[in-house]
C-alpha positions in Angstrom: 0.0 0.0 0.0 1.4 3.3 -0.9 2.4 5.6 1.9 2.8 8.8 -0.2 0.7 10.5 -2.7 1.9 9.5 -6.1 2.0 11.9 -9.1 -0.7 10.9 -11.5 0.4 8.4 -14.0 1.5 9.4 -17.4 -1.5 9.4 -19.8 -1.7 6.3 -22.0 -0.6 7.4 -25.5 -3.3 7.2 -28.1 -3.4 3.9 -30.0 -2.1 4.1 -33.5 -4.5 3.9 -36.4 -6.1 0.5 -37.0 -3.5 -1.9 -38.4 -3.8 -3.8 -41.5 -5.9 -6.9 -41.4 -2.7 -9.0 -42.1 -0.4 -7.0 -39.8 -0.3 -9.8 -37.0 1.2 -12.2 -39.7 4.4 -10.1 -39.6 5.0 -11.7 -36.1 6.4 -15.3 -36.6 4.9 -16.7 -33.3 1.4 -15.6 -34.2 1.7 -16.7 -37.8 2.9 -20.1 -36.9 0.5 -20.8 -34.1 -2.4 -19.3 -36.3 -1.7 -21.7 -39.0 -1.3 -24.8 -36.7 -4.6 -23.8 -35.0 -6.5 -23.6 -38.3 -5.3 -27.1 -39.3 -6.2 -28.4 -35.8 -9.7 -26.8 -36.0 -10.2 -28.5 -39.4 -9.4 -31.8 -37.8 -11.8 -31.1 -34.8 -14.6 -30.2 -37.4 -13.9 -33.4 -39.3 -14.1 -35.4 -36.0 -17.4 -33.7 -35.2 -18.9 -34.7 -38.6 -17.6 -38.3 -38.1 -19.0 -38.5 -34.6 -22.4 -37.3 -35.7 -22.4 -39.6 -38.7 -21.2 -42.6 -36.5 -24.1 -42.1 -34.0 -26.6 -42.2 -36.9 -25.2 -45.7 -37.6 -25.4 -46.7 -33.9 -28.7 -45.2 -33.2 -30.4 -42.8 -35.6 -32.9 -41.2 -33.2 -32.7 -37.3 -33.0 -32.2 -37.5 -29.2 -29.1 -39.7 -29.5 -27.7 -37.6 -32.3 -28.2 -34.4 -30.2 -26.3 -36.1 -27.3 -23.1 -35.9 -29.4 -23.4 -32.1 -29.6 -24.3 -32.0 -25.9 -21.2 -34.1 -25.0 -19.0 -31.7 -27.0 -20.3 -28.5 -25.3 -21.1 -29.6 -21.8 -17.4 -29.5 -20.7 -17.4 -25.9 -21.3 -20.0 -25.3 -18.8 -18.3 -27.7 -16.3 -14.6 -26.8 -16.7 -14.2 -23.4 -18.4 -13.8 -21.4 -15.1 -11.6 -24.0 -13.6 -9.4 -24.0 -16.8 -9.1 -20.3 -16.6 -8.0 -20.3 -13.0 -5.4 -23.0 -13.9 -4.1 -21.0 -16.9 -3.7 -18.0 -14.7 -1.6 -20.0 -12.1 0.7 -22.1 -14.3 2.8 -21.6 -17.5 0.2 -21.3 -20.2 2.5 -22.7 -23.0 3.2 -25.8 -20.9 -0.4 -26.1 -20.1 -1.3 -26.1 -23.8 1.4 -28.6 -24.6 0.1 -31.1 -22.0 -3.5 -30.7 -22.9 -2.8 -31.1 -26.7 -0.7 -34.1 -26.1 -3.5 -35.8 -24.0 -6.0 -34.8 -26.7 -3.8 -36.4 -29.4 -3.6 -39.6 -27.4 -7.4 -39.6 -26.8 -8.1 -39.0 -30.5 -5.6 -41.8 -31.5 -7.1 -44.3 -29.1 -10.7 -43.6 -30.4 -9.4 -44.0 -33.9 -8.0 -47.5 -32.9 -11.4 -48.5 -31.4 -13.2 -47.4 -34.6 -10.8 -49.4 -36.7 -11.4 -52.4 -34.4 -15.1 -51.9 -34.6 -15.4 -51.7 -30.8 -17.3 -48.4 -30.7 -20.6 -48.4 -28.8 -22.9 -45.5 -28.1 -21.3 -45.2 -24.6 -17.8 -45.3 -26.0 -18.6 -42.7 -28.6 -20.2 -40.3 -26.1 -17.3 -40.8 -23.5 -14.5 -40.0 -26.1 -16.6 -37.0 -27.4 -16.9 -35.7 -23.9 -13.1 -36.3 -23.3 -12.2 -34.3 -26.5 -14.6 -31.6 -25.5 -13.0 -31.4 -22.0 -9.7 -30.9 -23.8 -11.1 -28.1 -25.8 -12.7 -26.5 -22.7 -9.3 -26.5 -21.0 -7.4 -25.2 -23.9 -9.7 -22.3 -24.8 -9.0 -19.8 -22.0 -5.2 -20.4 -22.1 -5.1 -20.1 -25.8 -6.9 -16.8 -26.0 -4.9 -15.6 -23.0 -1.6 -15.9 -24.9 -2.7 -13.9 -27.9 -1.5 -10.5 -26.3 2.0 -12.1 -26.0 2.1 -12.9 -29.7 1.6 -9.4 -31.1 1.9 -5.8 -30.1 -1.0 -4.1 -28.5 -1.7 -2.1 -31.6 -2.1 -5.4 -33.6 -4.3 -7.1 -31.0 -7.7 -6.2 -32.6 -6.5 -7.5 -36.0 -5.1 -10.7 -34.3 -8.4 -11.4 -32.7 -10.3 -10.9 -36.0 -7.8 -13.3 -37.7 -8.4 -15.9 -35.0 -12.1 -15.6 -35.5 -11.6 -15.8 -39.3 -9.4 -18.9 -38.9 -12.2 -20.6 -36.9 -14.6 -19.8 -39.6 -12.4 -21.1 -42.3 -11.8 -24.3 -40.5 -15.6 -24.6 -40.0 -16.2 -24.2 -43.7 -13.3 -26.4 -45.0 -13.3 -29.2 -42.3 -17.0 -30.5 -42.8 -16.5 -30.2 -46.6 -13.3 -32.3 -46.5 -15.1 -34.8 -44.2 -17.8 -35.3 -46.8 -15.2 -35.9 -49.5 -13.3 -38.4 -47.4 -15.9 -40.4 -45.5 -17.1 -42.5 -48.4 -13.8 -43.5 -50.3 -11.5 -43.6 -47.2 -13.9 -44.6 -44.4 -15.1 -42.9 -41.3 -12.0 -43.9 -39.2 -9.9 -41.6 -41.4 -11.7 -38.5 -40.0 -10.8 -39.5 -36.5 -7.2 -40.3 -37.5 -6.9 -36.9 -39.2 -8.1 -35.1 -36.0 -5.3 -36.9 -34.1 -2.7 -36.0 -36.8 -3.8 -32.4 -36.8 -2.6 -32.0 -33.2 1.0 -32.6 -34.2 1.3 -29.2 -35.8 0.1 -27.5 -32.7 2.6 -29.5 -30.5 5.4 -28.6 -32.9 4.4 -24.9 -33.0 4.3 -24.8 -29.1 7.6 -26.4 -28.8 9.2 -24.0 -31.2 7.7 -20.9 -29.6 9.9 -19.4 -27.0 7.9 -16.5 -25.2 9.6 -13.8 -23.3 10.0 -14.6 -19.7 7.7 -12.7 -17.4 8.8 -11.3 -14.1 9.2 -14.1 -11.5 6.6 -14.1 -8.8 8.0 -15.0 -5.4 4.4 -15.7 -4.0 2.8 -19.1 -4.0 -0.1 -19.5 -6.2 -3.6 -19.2 -4.9 -5.5 -22.4 -4.1 -7.5 -23.4 -7.1 -10.9 -22.8 -5.4 -9.9 -19.4 -4.3 -8.4 -18.6 -7.8 -11.9 -19.4 -9.3 -13.6 -17.1 -6.8 -11.1 -14.4 -7.4 -11.8 -14.5 -11.1 -15.6 -14.3 -10.6 -15.1 -11.5 -8.1 -13.1 -9.5 -10.6 -15.7 -10.0 -13.3 -18.4 -8.8 -11.0 -16.5 -5.7 -10.1 -15.1 -4.8 -13.6 -17.5 -2.3 -15.3 -16.0 -2.8 -18.8 -16.1 -6.6 -18.5 -19.7 -6.6 -17.3 -20.7 -4.3 -20.1 -19.1 -6.7 -22.6 -20.9 -9.7 -21.1 -24.1 -7.9 -21.2 -23.6 -7.1 -24.9 -22.7 -10.7 -25.4 -25.8 -12.0 -23.9 -28.0 -9.5 -25.8 -26.5 -10.8 -29.1 -26.0 -14.5 -28.7 -29.4 -15.2 -27.1 -31.0 -14.3 -30.4 -28.4 -14.9 -33.1 -28.0 -18.5 -31.8 -31.3 -19.3 -33.6 -29.9 -19.4 -37.2 -27.0 -21.7 -36.0 -29.5 -24.2 -34.5 -31.9 -24.0 -37.4 -29.4 -24.0 -40.2 -30.0 -27.6 -41.3 -33.8 -26.9 -41.3 -33.2 -23.6 -43.2 -31.4 -25.6 -45.9 -34.1 -28.4 -45.9 -37.4 -26.5 -45.4 -36.8 -23.0 -46.4 -34.4 -23.5 -49.3 -35.9 -27.0 -50.3 -32.4 -28.3 -50.3 -30.4 -31.3 -49.0 -27.0 -31.9 -47.4 -25.2 -30.1 -50.3 -27.3 -27.0 -49.6 -26.4 -27.2 -45.9 -22.8 -27.5 -46.7 -23.0 -24.6 -49.0 -24.4 -22.4 -46.4 -21.7 -23.4 -43.9 -19.1 -22.6 -46.5 -20.6 -19.1 -47.3 -20.8 -18.3 -43.6 -17.0 -19.1 -43.5 -16.4 -17.0 -46.6 -18.4 -14.2 -45.1 -16.2 -14.3 -42.0 -13.1 -13.9 -44.2 -14.6 -11.0 -46.1 -15.5 -9.5 -42.7 -11.9 -9.8 -41.5 -10.8 -7.7 -44.5 -13.4 -5.0 -43.9 -13.0 -4.9 -40.2 -10.1 -2.5 -39.9 -11.9 0.1 -42.0 -15.0 -0.2 -40.0 -13.1 0.2 -36.8 -11.8 3.5 -38.1 -15.4 4.7 -38.6 -17.3 3.0 -35.7 -16.6 2.6 -32.0 -16.7 -1.0 -30.6 -20.3 -0.5 -29.4 -21.3 0.8 -32.9 -19.6 -2.3 -34.5 -21.6 -4.7 -32.3 -24.8 -2.9 -33.2 -23.9 -3.0 -36.8 -23.2 -6.7 -36.5 -26.5 -7.3 -34.7 -28.4 -5.4 -37.5 -26.5 -7.4 -40.2 -27.5 -10.7 -38.4 -31.0 -9.6 -38.3 -30.9 -8.9 -42.1 -29.4 -12.4 -42.6 -32.1 -14.1 -40.5 -34.8 -12.1 -42.4 -33.4 -13.4 -45.7 -33.3 -17.0 -44.2 -37.0 -16.6 -43.1 -38.3 -15.1 -46.4 -36.0 -16.8 -48.8 -37.3 -19.6 -51.0 -34.3 -19.7 -53.2 -30.7 -20.9 -52.6 -29.3 -17.5 -53.9 -31.1 -15.6 -51.0 -29.7 -18.2 -48.7 -26.2 -17.6 -49.9 -26.5 -13.9 -49.5 -27.9 -14.3 -46.1 -25.0 -16.7 -45.2 -22.4 -14.2 -46.4 -24.0 -11.4 -44.3 -24.3 -13.7 -41.3 -20.6 -14.7 -41.5 -19.3 -11.2 -41.7 -21.7 -9.9 -39.1 -20.7 -12.8 -36.7 -17.1 -12.1 -37.1 -17.6 -8.4 -36.4 -19.4 -9.0 -33.3 -17.4 -11.9 -31.9 -14.0 -10.3 -32.6 -15.0 -6.9 -31.1 -16.4 -8.5 -28.0 -13.2 -10.6 -27.6 -11.1 -7.5 -28.0 -13.3 -5.8 -25.4 -12.7 -8.6 -23.0 -8.9 -8.6 -23.6 -8.9 -4.8 -23.0 -10.8 -5.2 -19.7 -8.4 -7.6 -18.2 -4.9 -7.3 -16.6 -2.7 -10.3 -17.3 -2.9 -11.8 -13.8 -6.6 -12.5 -14.3 -6.7 -12.7 -18.0 -7.5 -16.4 -18.5 -10.2 -16.4 -15.8 -11.9 -13.4 -17.4 -11.9 -14.9 -20.7 -13.3 -18.2 -19.2 -16.2 -16.2 -17.8 -16.8 -14.7 -21.4 -16.6 -18.3 -22.9 -19.0 -19.6 -20.4 -21.4 -16.7 -21.0 -21.0 -17.2 -24.8 -21.8 -21.0 -24.7 -24.5 -20.6 -22.2 -26.3 -17.9 -24.3 -25.9 -20.0 -27.4 -27.3 -23.0 -25.7 -30.1 -21.3 -24.0 -31.1 -19.3 -27.0 -31.0 -22.4 -29.2 -33.3 -24.3 -26.8 -35.7 -21.4 -26.3 -36.0 -20.4 -29.9 -36.1 -24.1 -31.0 -39.3 -24.3 -28.8 -40.7 -21.0 -30.5 -39.9 -22.5 -34.0 -41.8 -25.8 -33.1 -44.9 -23.7 -32.4 -44.9 -21.0 -35.0 -42.5 -22.5 -37.7 -38.8 -21.9 -38.6 -39.6 -18.9 -40.9 -41.7 -17.0 -38.4 -39.2 -17.7 -35.6 -36.3 -16.3 -37.7 -38.3 -13.2 -38.4 -39.3 -12.7 -34.7 -35.8 -13.3 -33.6 -34.5 -10.8 -36.1 -36.9 -8.1 -34.9 -36.2 -8.6 -31.3 -32.4 -8.7 -32.0 -32.5 -5.3 -33.4 -34.7 -3.8 -30.5 -32.5 -5.5 -27.8 -29.3 -4.4 -29.8 -30.5 -0.7 -29.6 -31.4 -1.0 -25.9 -28.0 -2.6 -25.2 -26.1 0.3 -26.5 -26.3 1.8 -22.9 -23.5 -0.7 -22.0 -20.4 1.1 -23.3 -17.5 -1.0 -24.6 -13.9 -0.1 -24.0 -12.2 1.4 -27.0 -8.6 2.4 -28.1 -8.5 4.7 -25.0 -9.0 1.8 -22.6 -7.3 2.2 -19.2 -3.7 0.9 -19.0 -3.9 -2.4 -17.1 -0.2 -3.2 -17.1 1.2 -3.7 -13.6 2.5 -0.5 -12.0 4.3 -2.1 -9.0 4.0 1.3 -7.2 3.0 0.2 -3.8 6.1 0.2 -1.6 7.1 -3.0 0.2 5.7 -3.3 3.8 8.3 -4.5 6.5 6.3 -6.1 9.4 7.8 -5.9 12.8 5.7 -8.9 14.0 6.7 -12.4 13.2 3.7 -14.4 11.7 3.0 -16.9 9.0 2.1 -15.2 5.7 -1.2 -17.1 5.5 -2.5 -15.6 8.6 -5.5 -13.2 8.6 -7.7 -11.3 8.1 -5.7 -8.2 7.4 -7.1 -4.8 7.7 -5.5 -1.9 5.8 -6.4 1.7 6.9 -5.7 4.9 5.1 -6.4 8.3 6.7 -7.0 11.5 4.8 -7.5 15.1 5.9 -9.8 16.8 3.4 -10.9 20.5 3.2 -14.5 21.2 3.5 -14.6 22.6 -0.1 -13.0 19.4 -1.4 -15.3 17.0 0.4 -17.7 16.2 -2.5 -14.8 15.6 -5.0 -13.0 13.4 -2.5 -16.0 11.3 -1.9 -16.7 10.8 -5.6 -13.0 9.9 -6.2 -12.8 7.4 -3.4 -16.1 5.6 -4.1 -14.8 5.3 -7.7 -11.7 3.7 -6.2 -13.7 1.2 -4.2 -14.2 -1.2 -7.1 -10.4 -1.5 -7.5 -10.1 -2.7 -3.9 -12.6 -5.3 -4.5 -11.2 -6.4 -7.9 -7.7 -6.9 -6.5 -8.7 -9.0 -3.5 -10.6 -7.1 -0.7 -13.7 -8.8 0.6 -15.0 -5.7 2.6 -14.4 -2.0 2.2 -15.8 1.3 3.5 -14.9 4.9 4.3 -15.8 6.8 7.5 -15.6 10.4 8.6 -14.6 11.3 12.2 -17.6 13.0 13.9 -15.2 14.9 16.4 -12.8 16.1 13.6 -14.7 17.0 10.4 -12.8 16.3 7.3 -10.8 13.4 8.9 -11.7 10.4 6.8 -10.5 6.8 7.2 -10.6 4.3 4.5 -10.3 0.6 5.2 -10.3 -2.7 3.4 -10.1 -6.3 4.5 -8.3 -9.2 2.8 -8.3 -12.8 3.9 -4.5 -13.0 4.7 -1.2 -11.3 4.6 -0.5 -13.4 1.4 -3.6 -12.0 -0.2 -2.5 -8.4 0.5 1.0 -9.1 -0.9 -0.9 -10.4 -4.1 -2.7 -7.0 -4.1 0.9 -5.3 -4.4 1.4 -7.4 -7.6 -2.0 -6.8 -9.1 -2.3 -3.0 -8.9 -2.2 -1.4 -12.4 -1.3 1.8 -13.9 -5.0 2.7 -14.2 -5.3 1.9 -10.5 -2.4 4.2 -9.7 -4.1 7.1 -11.5 -7.3 6.5 -9.5 -5.3 6.4 -6.3 -3.5 9.6 -7.2 -6.9 11.3 -7.8 -8.0 10.3 -4.2 -4.7 11.4 -2.6 -4.8 14.7 -4.4 -7.6 15.9 -2.1 -5.5 15.1 1.0 -4.5 18.4 2.7 -2.8 17.1 5.9 0.9 17.4 6.8 2.8 14.6 4.8 1.1 11.9 2.8 -2.0 9.9 3.8 -1.2 7.6 6.6 -1.3 3.9 6.1 -1.7 1.2 8.7 -1.6 -2.6 8.3 -3.5 -4.5 11.0 -3.5 -8.2 11.5 -6.1 -10.1 13.5 -4.4 -11.4 16.7 -4.2 -15.1 17.7 -4.4 -16.7 21.1 -2.8 -20.1 21.5 -2.5 -20.3 17.7 -6.3 -19.5 17.2 -8.2 -16.3 16.5 -10.0 -15.2 19.6 -13.7 -15.5 19.8 
């Protein structure tokens, strides 16, 4: 905790003009890992096609086929937050190496079972769940390393390219699967999924990230780490705004993804080839969107981009609902792909901009959980609506509601290029306790006293209440400020943390933006010397806290 009023931090320099769509490829680590990821995602999509088709051979009922998709997505709900906590506590590169190696072994084992004709419904669902678990544990760590692959100015383009890569893989993977499955057999799809992991492992082995500063503190217990991530999300206004915009989009845009096979069959009077064409056009639309996104960023703020993507998605769903010809479906799919990329990449950049590195993977895990949850809930809810009023009417209704909700959601502002600097400031001075105690003892109370002139009282209170959220984000579980009734203008701020270790972690977590908020509070102090800081530790009697 600082014991002297710091000068306000230097203002963050304005971000440079939006970089080229391809600027991140100038950086070899990003280019290498991006290419390996696209190949791996193609393998994953081929595996998904094979798993769905294999289930139709084992049991063709819609319920059993739907269980394959459920086994793929359920691990995200179960493990994303845990995965994010682990990714913030360990070396992310090593974590990705281990998970990809285990996923490769799992895919290879399943391929062997398919070749031996030993696959049952239970075996298929178990291996699908295991592969989905691998994806759930990789997602937060993978997204969290992106800021280490490119400079900050190239981050929006890097996120857009990642989204484009996913859509390219979504377009190519199923198409290749359809070409391979008949002449080479279904086991080939699962084998290619295993082989596609080799490129990821090679790229991760080759990549040598710059070493971060060593942390002498032990990692948080995993349960506490998960809670810390959730607490940060609950106290971060930019992150909450991003999550709100995500909910307002994905709850309604999820409909066309869930209904795409029926759009191809019922609306466009097509078959599997039409469905594959729509998937490919969505992927192509995402690629086109990646080219257009930098120019759009120069004209629109992030919130405007999300609204534009929402309107574009509504237009696409309207074309799907009204269209009776494949050409309208293709146009709708192109618009849908470009709009989807614009929204998803913008929200992803907003999440990245809202998170300091110490909690980045956990914050991304919260976003991933909200994303998948909204997609699942929206698909189920709109599926019920479609069952009662028809697919076409459901698409039109969802499009209308999406535009209305999108306009209402503009009240949730998203961080832009002037987002606060969340780099570690390390400006709190070291505390040298005169007591001897274990570092995991607690609770710890930190008190800061201020003397404020009467004229400055309103400004001080406004500044310190704005600072409250920072205390909670970095680890406090209680906070308040009091004024001395006998000495007007004498204020005492306090906050509580669970242990001395937790307070030391606060020293590591404080950011440049936090320093500026703290300086704003300290600027109202008019007493002799800086605000006084005291660190108080709950006493123990016979090794236990009294009472």
